[in-house]
C-alpha positions, -999 to 999 in steps of 0.1 A, spaced: 704 105 593 691 91 626 667 62 620 639 57 644 623 23 653 592 17 675 582 -18 687 550 -21 707 524 -49 707 494 -28 714 483 -15 680 466 16 693 496 26 714 520 18 685 501 41 662 499 69 688 536 67 697 545 67 660 523 97 652 537 116 682 573 110 672 568 116 635 550 149 642 577 161 666 604 152 641 586 172 613 580 202 636 617 205 645 629 195 610 653 170 625 675 148 603 655 118 615 631 93 599 608 67 614 622 36 596 599 10 611 569 8 636 561 -29 643 544 -50 670 569 -78 665 605 -79 679 614 -106 654 603 -83 625 624 -55 640 655 -76 643 650 -90 608 648 -55 593 680 -45 612 697 -75 597 687 -68 561 689 -30 562 711 -20 592 711 17 600 743 35 608 727 55 636 694 46 653 670 55 681 646 28 695 614 30 715 608 -6 728 582 -23 750 597 -49 773 571 -76 774 556 -93 743 534 -121 756 526 -135 722 561 -133 709 592 -155 714 615 -126 719 612 -101 747 620 -64 745 650 -69 767 664 -96 745 657 -74 715 677 -46 731 706 -69 738 706 -80 702 705 -44 690 736 -36 712 755 -65 697 746 -55 661 748 -17 660 776 6 668 754 36 676 720 28 691 700 48 717 673 27 734 642 40 753 619 15 770 582 24 771 565 -2 794 543 -9 823 570 -31 839 589 -5 860 603 -33 881 625 -43 852 645 -11 850 673 -24 872 675 -56 851 681 -36 819 712 -21 835 724 -55 849 722 -69 814 744 -40 801 717 -26 778 722 9 792 689 25 780 688 62 775 655 63 794 627 42 809 592 55 803 565 41 825 531 38 809 513 44 842 523 81 838 493 87 815 492 96 778 500 133 782 532 127 802 542 98 780 539 120 749 561 146 767 587 119 775 587 107 739 594 142 727 621 148 753 638 115 742 636 125 705 654 158 715 679 140 736 685 112 712 691 137 684 714 157 705 735 126 713 735 117 677 748 152 666 774 152 694 786 118 683 789 129 647 808 161 658 833 140 677 838 112 651 832 126 616 840 155 594 807 174 591 791 196 565 771 223 583 745 248 571 720 272 586 683 276 579 662 301 598 688 306 624 691 269 632 722 249 624 721 215 608 749 190 600 755 159 579 785 137 575 808 150 547 810 115 535 773 117 525 777 149 505 777 144 467 780 181 456 769 216 463 755 238 435 743 273 430 705 273 434 681 290 411 669 312 440 693 342 444 718 340 473 711 303 479 729 270 473 717 234 472 735 205 488 730 171 472 736 142 496 730 105 499 695 109 514 689 147 513 684 176 489 685 208 508 685 245 497 698 271 522 712 306 521 748 309 511 774 315 484 795 289 467 827 309 473 822 309 511 815 272 511 846 266 490 867 285 516 851 266 545 854 231 530 886 228 509 878 190 505 851 200 480 865 205 445 854 234 423 847 216 390 827 245 375 816 280 384 783 264 397 795 232 414 816 221 444 821 183 443 830 156 467 852 136 443 852 106 467 816 101 459 818 102 421 807 68 406 815 75 369 826 100 343 809 110 310 840 120 290 820 129 259 799 156 277 825 163 305 802 154 333 806 136 366 780 109 376 769 101 412 754 69 427 718 84 427 721 93 390 728 130 395 754 147 373 775 178 374 794 198 348 831 200 346 848 231 331 869 223 300 901 237 315 897 215 346 884 183 330 918 166 326 928 172 363 893 161 375 893 130 353 927 120 367 917 125 403 884 106 399 900 77 380 925 74 407 897 72 433 877 47 413 907 24 409 913 26 447 
């Protein structure tokens, strides 16, 4: 998931930017979430320290007159702390654009508030699109992905986040259980098994990522996952599955 952060010291602008971004994410059903909207750079950096995101998109003001930390200093700290971070400055200080590049911040965009609200909103939406595109491209180049299609649109998530896929109650659909998602989409378990051999068929209704199993219920022949979800294991496959999982858990 791509985490989104907004930092703006004008409360009205912060609320408007947040609402605009959240609404656009929801409309497009992007795998994104506004993690924090705050007027304080220090609060933002503190949150990143205690709960660092793996992938993030930031909308930052540059000047914070009542704060000890500037938006530029915040961006530099973000660059030092996170591996994948897209940064968009939203500010009245257009003269600082060159400085952001000189300080090696390399922002994705520089939105000038003098454009007016309608154009700023459009730029925010464009940067949500562009940030999400860069995020998905990055995943495609660095990670093994699990992909699915809903309504003609393709979505992806890292295979490392997938717990298991099961046959859904709705005919001709399956459900993927992942670290932060539960998604139902059209498909058949057999086709998914053919496409993703790393998922193990534990039962006629389940394909499991054995790397994410956190425990085994040997009495009821069930696998347990970090979020408390459980899956069945067919009797004839239990010994093999148990051996594979125990080997993983010891590692």
